[in-house]
ZADO-1210 file (C-alpha; in nm, 4 decimals, padded with zeros to 6 digits):
<atoms>
<atom x="00.6002" y="-07.2400" z="-05.5321" code="UNK" pos="1"/>
<atom x="00.9219" y="-07.4197" z="-05.6082" code="UNK" pos="2"/>
<atom x="00.9470" y="-07.6465" z="-05.8942" code="UNK" pos="3"/>
<atom x="01.1223" y="-07.9590" z="-05.9811" code="UNK" pos="4"/>
<atom x="01.2292" y="-07.9502" z="-06.3727" code="UNK" pos="5"/>
<atom x="01.2637" y="-08.2668" z="-06.5576" code="UNK" pos="6"/>
<atom x="01.5016" y="-08.2283" z="-06.8635" code="UNK" pos="7"/>
<atom x="01.5207" y="-08.4990" z="-07.1306" code="UNK" pos="8"/>
<atom x="01.8433" y="-08.5542" z="-07.2942" code="UNK" pos="9"/>
<atom x="01.8938" y="-08.8255" z="-07.5592" code="UNK" pos="10"/>
<atom x="02.2362" y="-09.0109" z="-07.6044" code="UNK" pos="11"/>
<atom x="02.4819" y="-08.7362" z="-07.7212" code="UNK" pos="12"/>
<atom x="02.6011" y="-08.9362" z="-08.0205" code="UNK" pos="13"/>
<atom x="02.2349" y="-08.9095" z="-08.1519" code="UNK" pos="14"/>
<atom x="02.1594" y="-08.5447" z="-08.0668" code="UNK" pos="15"/>
<atom x="02.1440" y="-08.2373" z="-08.2751" code="UNK" pos="16"/>
<atom x="02.1295" y="-08.4322" z="-08.6278" code="UNK" pos="17"/>
<atom x="01.9885" y="-08.0894" z="-08.7841" code="UNK" pos="18"/>
<atom x="02.3061" y="-07.9169" z="-08.6959" code="UNK" pos="19"/>
<atom x="02.4995" y="-08.1336" z="-08.9514" code="UNK" pos="20"/>
<atom x="02.5316" y="-07.8157" z="-09.1868" code="UNK" pos="21"/>
<atom x="02.6956" y="-07.6252" z="-08.8931" code="UNK" pos="22"/>
<atom x="02.8853" y="-07.8753" z="-08.6902" code="UNK" pos="23"/>
<atom x="03.0553" y="-08.2183" z="-08.7855" code="UNK" pos="24"/>
<atom x="02.9770" y="-08.5521" z="-08.6351" code="UNK" pos="25"/>
<atom x="03.2575" y="-08.5069" z="-08.3658" code="UNK" pos="26"/>
<atom x="03.1494" y="-08.1678" z="-08.2586" code="UNK" pos="27"/>
<atom x="02.7633" y="-08.2284" z="-08.2455" code="UNK" pos="28"/>
<atom x="02.7771" y="-08.4228" z="-07.9121" code="UNK" pos="29"/>
<atom x="03.0053" y="-08.1593" z="-07.7508" code="UNK" pos="30"/>
<atom x="02.7422" y="-07.8908" z="-07.8456" code="UNK" pos="31"/>
<atom x="02.4424" y="-08.1078" z="-07.7290" code="UNK" pos="32"/>
<atom x="02.6230" y="-08.1321" z="-07.3927" code="UNK" pos="33"/>
<atom x="02.7268" y="-07.7768" z="-07.3791" code="UNK" pos="34"/>
<atom x="02.3569" y="-07.6749" z="-07.4387" code="UNK" pos="35"/>
<atom x="02.2423" y="-07.9157" z="-07.1515" code="UNK" pos="36"/>
<atom x="02.4964" y="-07.7969" z="-06.9109" code="UNK" pos="37"/>
<atom x="02.4203" y="-07.4325" z="-06.9673" code="UNK" pos="38"/>
<atom x="02.0443" y="-07.5112" z="-06.9516" code="UNK" pos="39"/>
<atom x="02.0712" y="-07.7006" z="-06.6188" code="UNK" pos="40"/>
<atom x="02.3079" y="-07.4411" z="-06.4702" code="UNK" pos="41"/>
<atom x="02.0552" y="-07.1642" z="-06.5339" code="UNK" pos="42"/>
<atom x="01.7783" y="-07.3770" z="-06.4256" code="UNK" pos="43"/>
<atom x="01.9447" y="-07.4519" z="-06.0949" code="UNK" pos="44"/>
<atom x="02.0227" y="-07.0842" z="-06.0309" code="UNK" pos="45"/>
<atom x="01.6516" y="-06.9822" z="-06.0757" code="UNK" pos="46"/>
<atom x="01.4870" y="-06.9073" z="-05.7530" code="UNK" pos="47"/>
<atom x="01.1448" y="-07.0723" z="-05.8474" code="UNK" pos="48"/>
<atom x="01.3389" y="-07.4163" z="-05.9135" code="UNK" pos="49"/>
<atom x="01.3839" y="-07.6425" z="-05.6171" code="UNK" pos="50"/>
<atom x="01.5791" y="-07.9178" z="-05.8257" code="UNK" pos="51"/>
<atom x="01.6496" y="-08.0457" z="-06.1651" code="UNK" pos="52"/>
<atom x="01.6278" y="-08.4141" z="-06.2803" code="UNK" pos="53"/>
<atom x="01.7941" y="-08.4946" z="-06.6002" code="UNK" pos="54"/>
<atom x="01.6406" y="-08.8011" z="-06.7889" code="UNK" pos="55"/>
<atom x="01.9278" y="-08.9773" z="-06.9754" code="UNK" pos="56"/>
<atom x="02.1093" y="-09.2918" z="-07.0308" code="UNK" pos="57"/>
<atom x="02.4251" y="-09.1214" z="-07.1630" code="UNK" pos="58"/>
<atom x="02.7055" y="-09.1841" z="-06.9167" code="UNK" pos="59"/>
<atom x="02.9098" y="-08.8753" z="-07.0137" code="UNK" pos="60"/>
<atom x="02.6159" y="-08.6447" z="-06.9952" code="UNK" pos="61"/>
<atom x="02.5242" y="-08.8040" z="-06.6702" code="UNK" pos="62"/>
<atom x="02.8522" y="-08.7372" z="-06.5162" code="UNK" pos="63"/>
<atom x="02.8838" y="-08.3782" z="-06.6247" code="UNK" pos="64"/>
<atom x="02.5236" y="-08.2869" z="-06.5290" code="UNK" pos="65"/>
<atom x="02.5380" y="-08.4658" z="-06.2057" code="UNK" pos="66"/>
<atom x="02.8538" y="-08.2563" z="-06.1214" code="UNK" pos="67"/>
<atom x="02.6409" y="-07.9183" z="-06.1693" code="UNK" pos="68"/>
<atom x="02.4009" y="-08.0586" z="-05.9190" code="UNK" pos="69"/>
<atom x="02.1284" y="-08.2261" z="-06.1176" code="UNK" pos="70"/>
<atom x="01.9829" y="-08.5599" z="-06.0238" code="UNK" pos="71"/>
<atom x="01.9991" y="-08.8347" z="-06.2980" code="UNK" pos="72"/>
<atom x="01.7055" y="-09.0551" z="-06.3935" code="UNK" pos="73"/>
<atom x="01.7460" y="-09.3347" z="-06.6363" code="UNK" pos="74"/>
<atom x="01.5577" y="-09.3204" z="-06.9594" code="UNK" pos="75"/>
<atom x="01.2679" y="-09.5694" z="-06.9070" code="UNK" pos="76"/>
<atom x="01.0855" y="-09.7386" z="-07.0300" code="UNK" pos="77"/>
<atom x="01.2896" y="-09.6691" z="-07.3491" code="UNK" pos="78"/>
<atom x="00.9952" y="-09.5997" z="-07.5599" code="UNK" pos="79"/>
<atom x="01.0442" y="-09.2375" z="-07.6487" code="UNK" pos="80"/>
<atom x="01.0712" y="-08.8822" z="-07.5130" code="UNK" pos="81"/>
<atom x="00.7202" y="-08.8499" z="-07.3693" code="UNK" pos="82"/>
<atom x="00.7165" y="-09.2069" z="-07.1915" code="UNK" pos="83"/>
<atom x="01.0549" y="-09.0936" z="-07.0489" code="UNK" pos="84"/>
<atom x="00.9062" y="-08.7641" z="-06.9184" code="UNK" pos="85"/>
<atom x="00.6051" y="-08.9298" z="-06.7743" code="UNK" pos="86"/>
<atom x="00.8411" y="-09.1827" z="-06.6052" code="UNK" pos="87"/>
<atom x="01.0519" y="-08.9100" z="-06.4740" code="UNK" pos="88"/>
<atom x="00.7514" y="-08.7131" z="-06.3496" code="UNK" pos="89"/>
<atom x="00.6314" y="-09.0179" z="-06.1746" code="UNK" pos="90"/>
<atom x="00.9560" y="-09.0816" z="-05.9988" code="UNK" pos="91"/>
<atom x="00.9520" y="-08.7151" z="-05.8769" code="UNK" pos="92"/>
<atom x="00.6118" y="-08.7469" z="-05.7458" code="UNK" pos="93"/>
<atom x="00.6629" y="-09.0810" z="-05.5752" code="UNK" pos="94"/>
<atom x="00.9171" y="-08.8857" z="-05.3441" code="UNK" pos="95"/>
<atom x="00.7056" y="-08.5629" z="-05.3337" code="UNK" pos="96"/>
<atom x="00.3390" y="-08.6099" z="-05.4365" code="UNK" pos="97"/>
<atom x="00.2399" y="-08.2577" z="-05.4238" code="UNK" pos="98"/>
<atom x="00.5532" y="-08.1091" z="-05.6062" code="UNK" pos="99"/>
<atom x="00.4892" y="-07.9114" z="-05.9281" code="UNK" pos="100"/>
<atom x="00.6777" y="-08.0612" z="-06.1875" code="UNK" pos="101"/>
<atom x="00.7848" y="-07.8834" z="-06.5285" code="UNK" pos="102"/>
<atom x="00.9453" y="-08.0614" z="-06.8339" code="UNK" pos="103"/>
<atom x="01.2176" y="-07.8276" z="-06.9768" code="UNK" pos="104"/>
<atom x="01.4065" y="-07.8676" z="-07.2979" code="UNK" pos="105"/>
<atom x="01.7767" y="-07.9426" z="-07.2757" code="UNK" pos="106"/>
<atom x="01.8704" y="-07.7058" z="-07.5670" code="UNK" pos="107"/>
<atom x="01.8100" y="-07.3634" z="-07.4109" code="UNK" pos="108"/>
<atom x="02.1806" y="-07.2372" z="-07.3854" code="UNK" pos="109"/>
<atom x="02.0818" y="-06.8792" z="-07.3576" code="UNK" pos="110"/>
<atom x="01.8545" y="-06.9475" z="-07.0526" code="UNK" pos="111"/>
<atom x="01.8149" y="-06.6590" z="-06.7964" code="UNK" pos="112"/>
<atom x="01.7135" y="-06.7734" z="-06.4511" code="UNK" pos="113"/>
<atom x="01.4841" y="-06.4472" z="-06.4128" code="UNK" pos="114"/>
<atom x="01.3082" y="-06.5244" z="-06.7305" code="UNK" pos="115"/>
<atom x="01.2395" y="-06.8836" z="-06.6264" code="UNK" pos="116"/>
<atom x="01.1187" y="-06.7712" z="-06.3060" code="UNK" pos="117"/>
<atom x="00.8672" y="-06.5355" z="-06.4817" code="UNK" pos="118"/>
<atom x="00.7325" y="-06.8340" z="-06.6830" code="UNK" pos="119"/>
<atom x="00.7035" y="-07.0640" z="-06.3998" code="UNK" pos="120"/>
<atom x="00.5323" y="-06.8067" z="-06.1776" code="UNK" pos="121"/>
<atom x="00.2810" y="-06.7722" z="-06.4669" code="UNK" pos="122"/>
<atom x="00.2673" y="-07.1377" z="-06.5064" code="UNK" pos="123"/>
<atom x="00.1648" y="-07.1818" z="-06.1447" code="UNK" pos="124"/>
<atom x="-00.1832" y="-07.0084" z="-06.2123" code="UNK" pos="125"/>
<atom x="-00.2990" y="-07.2939" z="-06.4061" code="UNK" pos="126"/>
<atom x="-00.3300" y="-07.6950" z="-06.3574" code="UNK" pos="127"/>
<atom x="-00.1195" y="-07.7313" z="-06.6554" code="UNK" pos="128"/>
<atom x="00.0501" y="-07.4740" z="-06.8990" code="UNK" pos="129"/>
<atom x="00.3107" y="-07.4713" z="-07.1560" code="UNK" pos="130"/>
<atom x="00.5294" y="-07.2064" z="-07.3342" code="UNK" pos="131"/>
<atom x="00.5690" y="-07.2326" z="-07.7165" code="UNK" pos="132"/>
<atom x="00.9146" y="-07.2256" z="-07.8651" code="UNK" pos="133"/>
<atom x="01.0626" y="-06.9379" z="-08.0606" code="UNK" pos="134"/>
<atom x="00.9285" y="-07.0922" z="-08.3980" code="UNK" pos="135"/>
<atom x="00.5679" y="-07.0967" z="-08.2349" code="UNK" pos="136"/>
<atom x="00.5349" y="-07.4725" z="-08.3481" code="UNK" pos="137"/>
<atom x="00.7097" y="-07.6729" z="-08.0677" code="UNK" pos="138"/>
<atom x="00.7201" y="-07.6273" z="-07.6874" code="UNK" pos="139"/>
<atom x="01.0133" y="-07.5583" z="-07.4559" code="UNK" pos="140"/>
<atom x="00.8294" y="-07.5980" z="-07.1219" code="UNK" pos="141"/>
<atom x="00.5329" y="-07.7958" z="-07.0038" code="UNK" pos="142"/>
<atom x="00.4190" y="-07.7317" z="-06.6266" code="UNK" pos="143"/>
<atom x="00.1843" y="-07.9403" z="-06.4175" code="UNK" pos="144"/>
<atom x="00.0770" y="-07.8058" z="-06.0812" code="UNK" pos="145"/>
<atom x="00.0872" y="-07.9859" z="-05.7555" code="UNK" pos="146"/>
<atom x="-00.0792" y="-08.3207" z="-05.7910" code="UNK" pos="147"/>
<atom x="-00.1708" y="-08.2726" z="-06.1649" code="UNK" pos="148"/>
<atom x="-00.0498" y="-08.5125" z="-06.4221" code="UNK" pos="149"/>
<atom x="00.2182" y="-08.3799" z="-06.6724" code="UNK" pos="150"/>
<atom x="00.0617" y="-08.5503" z="-06.9808" code="UNK" pos="151"/>
<atom x="00.3557" y="-08.4728" z="-07.2031" code="UNK" pos="152"/>
<atom x="00.2905" y="-08.4448" z="-07.5939" code="UNK" pos="153"/>
<atom x="00.6313" y="-08.3500" z="-07.7222" code="UNK" pos="154"/>
<atom x="00.7274" y="-08.3990" z="-08.0873" code="UNK" pos="155"/>
<atom x="00.6032" y="-08.2669" z="-08.4245" code="UNK" pos="156"/>
<atom x="00.3743" y="-07.9690" z="-08.3635" code="UNK" pos="157"/>
<atom x="00.3803" y="-08.0153" z="-07.9933" code="UNK" pos="158"/>
<atom x="00.2481" y="-07.6528" z="-07.9450" code="UNK" pos="159"/>
<atom x="-00.0922" y="-07.7639" z="-08.1124" code="UNK" pos="160"/>
<atom x="-00.0877" y="-08.0894" z="-07.9228" code="UNK" pos="161"/>
<atom x="-00.0317" y="-07.9513" z="-07.5888" code="UNK" pos="162"/>
<atom x="-00.3094" y="-07.6995" z="-07.6513" code="UNK" pos="163"/>
<atom x="-00.5297" y="-07.9729" z="-07.7586" code="UNK" pos="164"/>
<atom x="-00.4502" y="-08.1745" z="-07.4354" code="UNK" pos="165"/>
<atom x="-00.6000" y="-07.8899" z="-07.2272" code="UNK" pos="166"/>
<atom x="-00.2800" y="-07.7154" z="-07.1272" code="UNK" pos="167"/>
<atom x="-00.2899" y="-07.3419" z="-07.1115" code="UNK" pos="168"/>
<atom x="-00.0505" y="-07.1616" z="-07.3503" code="UNK" pos="169"/>
<atom x="00.1446" y="-06.8948" z="-07.1836" code="UNK" pos="170"/>
<atom x="00.1813" y="-06.5614" z="-07.3655" code="UNK" pos="171"/>
<atom x="00.4593" y="-06.3705" z="-07.2109" code="UNK" pos="172"/>
<atom x="00.6841" y="-06.0917" z="-07.3393" code="UNK" pos="173"/>
<atom x="01.0547" y="-06.0666" z="-07.2820" code="UNK" pos="174"/>
<atom x="01.1252" y="-06.4534" z="-07.2137" code="UNK" pos="175"/>
<atom x="01.3051" y="-06.5129" z="-07.5297" code="UNK" pos="176"/>
<atom x="01.5606" y="-06.7109" z="-07.3482" code="UNK" pos="177"/>
<atom x="01.3187" y="-06.9617" z="-07.2455" code="UNK" pos="178"/>
<atom x="01.1624" y="-07.0082" z="-07.6009" code="UNK" pos="179"/>
<atom x="01.4883" y="-07.0221" z="-07.7923" code="UNK" pos="180"/>
<atom x="01.5756" y="-07.3790" z="-07.8230" code="UNK" pos="181"/>
<atom x="01.8500" y="-07.4909" z="-08.0805" code="UNK" pos="182"/>
<atom x="01.7970" y="-07.7306" z="-08.3540" code="UNK" pos="183"/>
<atom x="01.9442" y="-07.5667" z="-08.6578" code="UNK" pos="184"/>
<atom x="02.2481" y="-07.3267" z="-08.7380" code="UNK" pos="185"/>
<atom x="02.0016" y="-07.0509" z="-08.7541" code="UNK" pos="186"/>
<atom x="01.8816" y="-07.1098" z="-08.4016" code="UNK" pos="187"/>
<atom x="02.2238" y="-07.1431" z="-08.2732" code="UNK" pos="188"/>
<atom x="02.3128" y="-06.8013" z="-08.4205" code="UNK" pos="189"/>
<atom x="02.0054" y="-06.6564" z="-08.2637" code="UNK" pos="190"/>
<atom x="02.0914" y="-06.8113" z="-07.9320" code="UNK" pos="191"/>
<atom x="02.4414" y="-06.6661" z="-07.9667" code="UNK" pos="192"/>
<atom x="02.3113" y="-06.3293" z="-08.0265" code="UNK" pos="193"/>
<atom x="02.0917" y="-06.3504" z="-07.7183" code="UNK" pos="194"/>
<atom x="02.4083" y="-06.4471" z="-07.5179" code="UNK" pos="195"/>
<atom x="02.4730" y="-06.8069" z="-07.4193" code="UNK" pos="196"/>
<atom x="02.6265" y="-06.9663" z="-07.1206" code="UNK" pos="197"/>
<atom x="03.0010" y="-07.0515" z="-07.0978" code="UNK" pos="198"/>
<atom x="02.9874" y="-07.4206" z="-07.2150" code="UNK" pos="199"/>
<atom x="02.8053" y="-07.3259" z="-07.5292" code="UNK" pos="200"/>
<atom x="03.0223" y="-07.0211" z="-07.5818" code="UNK" pos="201"/>
<atom x="03.3459" y="-07.2498" z="-07.5700" code="UNK" pos="202"/>
<atom x="03.1912" y="-07.5220" z="-07.7938" code="UNK" pos="203"/>
<atom x="03.0620" y="-07.2747" z="-08.0465" code="UNK" pos="204"/>
<atom x="03.4072" y="-07.0969" z="-08.0660" code="UNK" pos="205"/>
<atom x="03.5327" y="-07.4151" z="-08.2072" code="UNK" pos="206"/>
<atom x="03.2949" y="-07.3691" z="-08.4960" code="UNK" pos="207"/>
<atom x="03.4191" y="-07.0395" z="-08.5726" code="UNK" pos="208"/>
<atom x="03.7920" y="-07.0834" z="-08.5424" code="UNK" pos="209"/>
<atom x="03.8882" y="-07.3706" z="-08.7456" code="UNK" pos="210"/>
<atom x="04.1487" y="-07.6066" z="-08.5877" code="UNK" pos="211"/>
<atom x="04.0832" y="-07.4793" z="-08.2366" code="UNK" pos="212"/>
</atoms>
């Protein structure tokens, strides 16, 4: 089974506000884009992934992620993350009704293709499934099998919300790179310890070397 991944990305100027204690206003958009670039590149290198669609209205992000091979879907209807994901999943399904679809966070800079493949292979056993984040509060991946609605419930306490919606929680060892999203400075340090992709490594170096 090969999946289409839907990756939501808010306008870069609004992204990663919780990194304010780690990166200034000028660098946070660059970090957010770097996270997304490394996430998308790793996803496209995963053998279980057919294609990646990024949901964004940010022109810069659209250009850079399209150059990596992602399709770009406008953020419609403009009423929040879950509505955007539902719209994007619908757009994918309009072209391929039986395609399995998974929503994947855009801030997984340490993502490893083999670990992502393990998660998607496990998700394929269920109509809907999700992977909790490293903090065990949120969600980094929500999957819906062929013909199944995605029913995204991202946001505060999304782990509990996805479980309550009937999605199966995946309990997998050794998939840290798929669970480690980056919202805070501590998250970034953990991701760097796991080993991030080249875009994030370059952006993070600017945090560590003043003036560079």
